[in-house]
N, C-alpha and C positions, 0 to 999 in steps of 0.2 A: 468324108462322104456326107453330104447333107441328106437329111430325112425330113419328110413332111409330118409334123405333129398332128395327131387326130383332133378333130373338133368334138365338142360335147355331143353333137348330134350323132356321132358314130358310136357313142357309149350305150351299152345296154346294161341295165341294172335289174337283176332277177332276184326277187326275195326268196330266201331259202328256209327261214324259220319264222315262227309266229312272233317271237319277241326279239330276235336278232339274227343277223347273218344274211349276206347278199353276195351274189356272184356278179362281178363287173367284167363285161366282155367288150371287145372292140378297141382295146388300147394296148400299146406296147410301152411298158414302163421304162423310164429313163429320165435324164435331166433335161431333155429337150421339149417337154410337153408344154403346150400353150397354157397361159394362165387360166383360160376358160375351162380347159380340160381338168386342170388341177382343182379348180373350184368345184367342178362336178364330182370329182372323186371325193373331195372333202365333204361335200354335202351328203353323198351316199354313206360315207363313213360315220358322220354324225347321226344320220337317220337310223342306220342299221347296226351300229356299234362295231361290227367286224365285217370286212369285205374281203373277197377272195378273187384272185386272178390266176387263170390257168395259162400254161404255155409261155412262161416268161424265162425260157432257158437262155436267152441272150444276156441276161443280167450277170455281171461280174461284180467285184468289190466296188470298183469306181462307179459303175452305173447305179448300183444299189444305193450308195451314199448320195450320188447326185440327185436321184429321185427323192431321197429323204429330205434333202435341203429344200425341195419345193414345198414340203409340208411344214417346215420349221427348221430349227437349229439342231443338228445331230449332237448328242451328248454321250460322253464316255460313261461306262459303269463306274460308280464311286470307288470300288475296291478291286474289281477284277480287271487286270490289264488286258489290252487287245494287242494284236500283232501289227508291227510295221506302222505304228502311229495311226491306225484306222479306228473308226468308230464302230465298225462291224465286229460283232462278238460271236465267236463260234459256239454252237450248241451241239456238241457231238456225243454220241452214246459211248464212245471209247475214251472220253475225257470227263466222265461223271455226269453226262447228260441224260440221266435216267432218274425220274422222280415222280411221285404222285402227290400233288398238293395244290389246292385251290389258292390262287394268289393274284394280286395286282403287282406289276413290276415296280420294285425299288421303293416301296412306300416307307422304308425306314429313313428316308431323307424328306425334307419339307416339300421341295418342288420336284416331285417324282415325274417321270416321263409322261407326256401327253399322248403320244402314239408310239406303237412298236410296229416295225416292218420286218416280217420274217419270210425268208425264202428257203425252199427245200432243194438240196443238191443230191442227197443220197437218202433213199426211203427204203425201209425194210419190206420184205414180201408180205408181211401181215403186221397188224398192230401199229403202235406209234402214233395214234390219232391225237388230236388236241380238241379239248372242249372249251367253250367260252360261256360265260353267264352274264346276263344283263343286270347290273346293279341298280339301274334306274327303275326298271319295272319291278325288281325285287322290293325296292322301297315303296313304290306306288301301290303294290298289292299287299303291303303289311296291314294288319288290322289297325284301325285308327289309334287305339291306346298304345300300341307298339311304335307307331310312327311318332307320336308325341314324345315317348320316352327316348327313342333313338335321336330325335332332334336335339336333345339336351346332353347327350353323352360325348365324351372324348376318349380316345384310345391311344395308348403308347405302342408304337411300332419299333421293331429293332431287327437288325441282322444278326444279333447275338442270340442264338437259339440252341436247343439241345439237338445237335445234328445226329448224335449217336442214337437218341431215342427215335428220331424220325426215320433213320436208316440203320436198323440194328445189324444188318449184314454188311455194313461198310467196312472196307479194309483199313488197316491202320494208316496207310499212306493217304487215304482219302480224308480221314479225320485230321491229319496233319495239314493237308492242303486247305481244308476248310478253315482251320485256325489261323494259318499263316497268310492266306490270301483273302478269302471272302470276309472273314471277321478280323482282318488286320487292323481296321479302324472300326470301332464299335459305335454304331449310331443309335440314338434314341430320339424319336420324333413324336410329338403329341399332335394327332389329327382329330378333327371333328369326325364322329362316326357317320354323320350325314354332311356331305359337302354339296355346295351349289355349283353345278357345272358351269364353267365360265363362258361357254359358247351357246349352249342350248337352254340354260336356266333350269334344267331338271335337278331334282334332288336325288342323289345317289348314295348308296351305302358304301362306306370306305372301311373295309375290313380285310380279310384274307390272312394268309399264312404268316405274315410278319407281325401280326398283333400280339403283343406281349401281355397286355392287361387293359382293363377299362379304368381310367383315372378315377380315383376316389373310392373304388370298390376293393373288396378282398379278392384274393386269387380265386377262391371257390366261386364267388358271385360273378367274377369276370368271366370265368370259363363257361358258366351256365348261360350267361347273357350273350356272349359271343357265339356260342353254339346255336342258340335260339335264332339269332338274327342271320347267322351264316346259313342255317338250314333253309331259309327262305330264298337266299341267293342260289343255292344249289338245287332247288326244285327242278325236276326234269323239264317241265314246260317252260322254264326260264333259261334253258341252255340250248346250245347248238354244238354238234360234233362234226369235225372236218376230217376226212380221210385224205391224207397227203398223196400227191403225185410229184415226181421230179419236175421242177420248173414252176411249181405253185408259189404264189406270194400271198400272204395274209397280212392285213393291216388292221389293227384294232385300236379303238379309243380306250387307252389305258386308264382314263379318268372315269369310265362308265362301265367297266367290265372286270371280271376276274377270268382266269384261264387255268387249265389243268392239263398237263401232258401225261398221257397214259403210258405207263411202263409195262407193256405187254407184248414186246417184240423179241423177247428172249435175248440171244447174243448177237442179233443181226445189227448191222451198222445203220445209223440214222444220223444224218449230218444236215444242219441248218445254219443259217447266218442271220443275225438280228441287228438291225439299226434302230436305235431309239431316238425320239425327237423330244427335245426339252419341254418341260411343262411349267406350270405356275404353282404358287403356294395355294393350297385349298383354303376356302373360306366356308365356315359353317353357316347354318341357318340364322344364327345370332350375329353374323358378321365378323366373328373372331377367326383369325387365320391360324394355320398350323404353326407350331413352335418347335424349333430344334432344341432338344434338351442336352444332348451330348453327341460329339465333342463340342466344346465352346466355339471352336473355329473349324470349318470344314476344309480338309486338305484337298488340294487340286487333284482331279482324277489323273492317274498315271497311265501312260502308254508303255508298251514293252512287249516282250515275248508272251505269247498266249500261255496262260498258266495251266489250263486244263482243270481248273478248280471245280469241284462239285459244289454247286450252289442251288439253293431252292428256287430262287426266282429266275436264274439264268437257264437252268436246265429243264424246268418243268413246263416246257411248251411242246 
């Protein structure tokens, strides 16, 4: 059955937050959108950092991925397998999908995703919201001495972190899943703390939950400095909170945001699916790119049965 793709003129973009967030109406997402419509969605995404679509209940795995391909190349998670050879990753509360942590997706590899596309299929009766923060305005509003300092810093990101300390109530089998799946290959990547956005030219802070340390500093100094810069990202006026409904889709610019999935829905089910779009290697203010420190060669992402692994970046949306 043929459908008529909407034109950009039918799109309505309504700003939701002062520093980020917009609702896009008048479009039925899928792989059949006209190039002009895709360009309008992309422009809204770059301007508002995270955009939301209501009533996209028609989306299934195929349509979700087909729409993703209009924004770029879908990419598999580096360590967490997906089901049936798909790029779509389940983020389910009954498979470890409960966490509270600010992060940018998959920053432990050099070319982490440019965009993430998340759709909601099961939503709890309360709680389970997601927050986003604008890392471009966070940088722009730093005091000038802190901006100059941040411009010079580089940070090491890793997927090898103290899972038990982050989640002291984790069951033994969750700890095993973390070690055997999410941390099956241990990545270390050195990124600039301030990257230049490849499409907008903005300077953005590149931090979040995968930061292990600031290069060249002691552990104590690293923690203090990361907490200081991170606190500017998390300032309430720099964030936007979304209350999910079934059929919602959120798309965010993963190069200019952090996000935080709030674990406050008790034992109620929460099921979402995420497709990520491949990104590029960040470049700092000084022109130096990010560098993979370990492993020396990156294994190909594997597809296979969904693992249900508890992961900080995959679950905390």
